[in-house]
C-alpha positions in Angstrom: 80.2 53.7 163.2 79.1 52.9 159.7 75.8 54.0 158.2 74.8 53.2 154.7 72.2 52.9 152.0 72.1 49.7 150.0 75.6 49.1 148.6 74.8 49.7 144.8 73.7 53.3 145.7 76.8 54.1 147.8 77.2 54.7 151.5 78.8 56.9 154.0 81.5 55.2 156.1 82.7 56.9 159.3 85.8 55.9 161.2 87.4 57.3 164.3 91.0 57.9 165.3 90.7 59.3 168.8 89.0 62.7 168.5 89.3 62.7 164.7 86.4 61.4 162.6 87.0 60.5 159.0 83.8 60.6 156.8 84.2 58.7 153.6 82.0 59.1 150.6 81.9 55.6 149.3 80.5 54.9 145.8 83.6 53.9 143.9 81.7 52.5 140.9 80.4 56.1 140.3 83.5 58.1 141.3 82.0 58.5 144.8 78.9 60.2 143.5 76.4 61.0 146.3 73.1 59.2 146.3 69.9 60.3 148.1 70.6 57.9 151.0 74.2 59.2 151.2 72.9 62.8 151.5 70.7 61.7 154.4 73.5 59.8 156.1 75.9 62.7 155.7 73.4 65.1 157.3 72.7 62.6 160.1 76.4 62.3 160.9 77.0 66.1 160.9 74.1 66.6 163.3 75.3 63.7 165.6 78.5 65.6 166.3 76.6 68.0 168.5 76.0 65.2 171.0 79.6 63.8 170.7 82.0 66.3 172.2 84.8 63.8 171.9 84.8 64.5 168.1 87.0 67.5 167.8 87.6 67.5 164.0 86.1 65.8 161.0 87.8 65.0 157.7 85.5 64.4 154.7 87.0 62.6 151.7 86.1 60.2 148.9 86.9 56.5 149.1 90.4 55.8 147.7 92.2 58.4 145.7 90.2 58.3 142.4 87.8 61.1 143.3 86.5 63.3 146.1 83.1 63.0 144.5 81.8 63.0 141.0 78.8 65.0 142.3 75.2 64.0 142.8 74.5 60.4 141.6 72.5 61.3 138.4 71.5 57.7 137.9 68.6 58.4 140.2 67.7 61.8 138.7 65.0 60.5 136.4 62.9 59.7 139.5 64.5 61.9 142.2 64.9 65.1 140.2 62.3 65.0 137.5 60.2 68.1 137.2 60.5 71.4 139.1 59.0 70.2 142.4 61.1 67.1 142.6 64.2 69.1 141.6 63.6 71.5 144.5 63.0 68.7 147.0 66.3 67.1 145.9 68.1 70.4 146.2 66.6 70.8 149.6 68.2 67.5 150.6 71.6 68.6 149.3 71.3 72.0 151.1 70.2 70.3 154.3 73.4 68.2 154.3 75.6 71.1 153.4 74.1 73.3 156.2 74.5 70.5 158.7 78.2 70.2 157.8 78.7 74.0 158.1 76.9 74.0 161.5 79.0 71.2 163.1 80.6 72.6 166.3 83.9 71.0 165.4 86.0 72.1 162.4 85.8 70.1 159.2 88.4 69.5 156.5 87.7 68.5 153.0 90.5 66.2 151.7 90.3 66.4 147.9 91.6 63.8 145.5 90.9 64.0 141.8 87.5 65.3 140.7 85.4 67.4 143.1 82.4 68.0 141.0 78.9 69.6 141.2 77.3 68.8 144.5 80.5 67.2 145.7 82.0 70.7 145.3 79.2 72.0 147.5 80.2 69.5 150.2 83.8 70.6 150.0 82.8 74.3 150.1 80.7 73.5 153.2 83.9 72.5 155.1 86.0 74.9 157.1 89.2 74.0 155.2 90.0 72.4 151.9 93.3 70.5 151.2 93.9 69.0 147.8 96.2 66.5 146.0 98.1 67.8 143.1 96.2 67.4 139.8 92.8 67.5 141.5 90.1 69.8 140.1 86.8 71.5 141.0 84.0 71.6 138.4 80.3 72.4 138.3 78.9 71.1 135.0 75.3 72.2 135.5 75.5 74.5 132.4 76.5 71.5 130.2 73.6 69.4 131.6 70.9 72.1 131.3 69.9 71.8 135.0 69.5 74.7 137.4 72.1 75.0 140.1 70.6 75.9 143.5 71.3 79.6 144.3 71.9 78.5 147.9 74.9 76.4 146.7 76.1 79.3 144.5 76.1 81.6 147.6 78.4 79.0 149.3 80.8 79.1 146.3 80.7 82.9 146.3 81.7 82.9 150.0 84.5 80.4 149.6 85.8 81.3 146.1 84.9 84.9 145.5 82.7 86.2 142.7 85.2 86.0 139.8 86.3 82.4 140.4 82.8 81.2 141.2 81.5 82.8 138.0 84.2 81.2 135.9 83.5 77.8 137.3 79.7 78.1 136.9 79.7 79.9 133.5 82.3 77.7 131.7 81.4 74.4 133.4 85.1 73.6 132.9 87.6 72.0 135.2 89.2 74.5 137.7 92.6 73.2 138.9 93.1 73.1 142.6 96.4 74.9 142.1 94.5 77.9 140.8 92.0 77.5 143.7 94.8 77.6 146.1 96.0 80.9 144.6 92.6 82.4 145.5 92.6 81.0 149.1 89.7 78.7 148.4 92.0 75.7 148.9 94.4 76.0 151.9 97.2 73.7 150.5 98.1 71.6 147.5 100.7 68.8 147.6 101.3 65.3 146.2 98.8 62.8 147.4 100.9 61.2 150.1 102.0 64.5 151.5 98.5 66.1 151.5 97.1 63.1 153.4 99.8 63.4 156.0 99.3 67.1 156.2 95.5 66.7 156.7 96.2 64.2 159.5 98.7 66.6 161.1 96.4 69.6 160.9 93.5 67.5 162.3 95.8 66.4 165.2 96.7 69.9 166.0 93.1 71.1 166.0 92.1 68.2 168.1 94.8 69.0 170.7 93.6 72.6 171.2 90.9 73.8 173.6 87.6 72.7 172.1 85.5 75.6 173.4 88.0 78.1 172.1 88.0 76.4 168.7 84.2 76.3 168.6 84.0 80.0 169.5 86.4 80.8 166.7 84.4 78.7 164.2 81.1 80.3 165.3 82.6 83.8 164.9 84.0 83.1 161.5 80.6 81.8 160.3 78.8 84.7 161.9 80.9 87.3 160.1 80.9 85.4 156.8 77.1 85.2 156.8 76.5 88.5 158.6 74.3 86.6 161.0 73.5 88.2 164.3 72.2 85.1 165.9 75.4 83.2 165.1 77.4 86.2 166.4 75.4 85.9 169.7 76.4 82.2 169.9 80.0 83.1 169.2 79.9 85.6 172.0 78.5 83.0 174.4 81.2 80.5 173.5 83.8 83.2 173.9 82.6 84.0 177.4 82.4 80.2 178.1 86.0 79.7 177.1 87.2 82.5 179.4 85.4 80.9 182.3 86.4 77.3 181.5 88.5 74.8 183.3 90.4 74.5 180.0 91.5 78.1 180.3 92.9 77.4 183.8 94.6 74.3 182.5 96.1 76.3 179.6 97.6 78.9 181.9 98.9 76.2 184.3 100.5 74.2 181.4 102.2 77.3 180.1 103.7 78.2 183.5 104.7 74.6 184.1 106.2 74.2 180.6 104.1 71.1 179.7 101.5 70.2 177.1 98.0 71.1 178.2 95.3 68.4 178.5 92.1 70.1 177.4 88.8 68.4 178.4 86.3 70.7 176.7 84.8 72.2 179.8 
């Protein structure tokens, strides 16, 4: 499946390798900066996964290896983000896409190459895991541009990075190396580009081979506790009970006793 805005404004390209979906931010002329249409397409993809149980994990990355994303495509800001009301409407669009990524039933992995900047950093922080190529960096340059950064996005950074690191990134507007982010736990692993791509593929394969309901229950529980959200916790409890009553649980027990690889169906 490929969805896109007009090519000059970038596009979202989605490809599938069995149960693994790779979502590519494609705007190479602008270091994969995310345009209005791309935000809309990103949110649409994330929501579509709820109706596609065959998708068991999603990898989000930038096209090529030059950048995860240079942030929001500011070439359209004069129109899309001029004035307080337009700025809030634009930030609502960004938040909508980030919330949709967070709410995907399947886990998501941000595969970071090079710059991961501004709203691109919000996309990465919305994913369940972040893996990064050596030499990549995170930056939020809002303070150098004089624009307000959405407090909802800041809450996402706080949750993923912790207050001290989030504060340093936001206050200094400087590049924060992924090697330092890994030391805080915000990035799960850092390795040379070829190795990190292979590792992302292997982690995705392992996730996809596990019982989908159990994985979904774990993701829901992690989100519920991170957000202190009772409704999400109720969802997690429902999925937990569903997993214990599932055919996959019976398959897992049988495969263990028969010393074979289980074949989980997601029901």
